[in-house]
Steps between C-alpha positions, in 0.01 A plus 500: 500500500630847417446831677592861425705700752340842548698672776716480810325461833539814705343790676538874512853497640625146427555259214572131551736398223431128533119526524304538175131528413373298204176433314396161358272488195166340573507572874274782607429445869676434827338156532624387156857610581516332844601150369816650345645605837830322588567391140847552357582780255788545253596821319750470216707808414578596139853364559360160604553526877218364715378648828277271705230584748151407614149644519476660843134596512213657312521878453167684504157374398549473121724194497849656490780302663794605716819323388799473733835433331825381657691806371420855405336541161617746233267766364499332159291221655194728504284405203672162461349154526566252782426128514287375788516131560 
């Protein structure tokens, strides 16, 4: 399953560089996204390097997911696809 990274997780004064928010096609509610929690995630950079992580929790009521990666993510990851599996 593929998802689209939309942004870093953060607030008014902070940004978490290893937490990302993503949207999965076909999921439109919090209840539909709940079974994906704790699944593994892999992002592949344009150079071929892989950064692994997992789905931490659901973000909001429209089915977005909070991804937690083992390392900080570069800004070029925004708008890129990740594999959830």
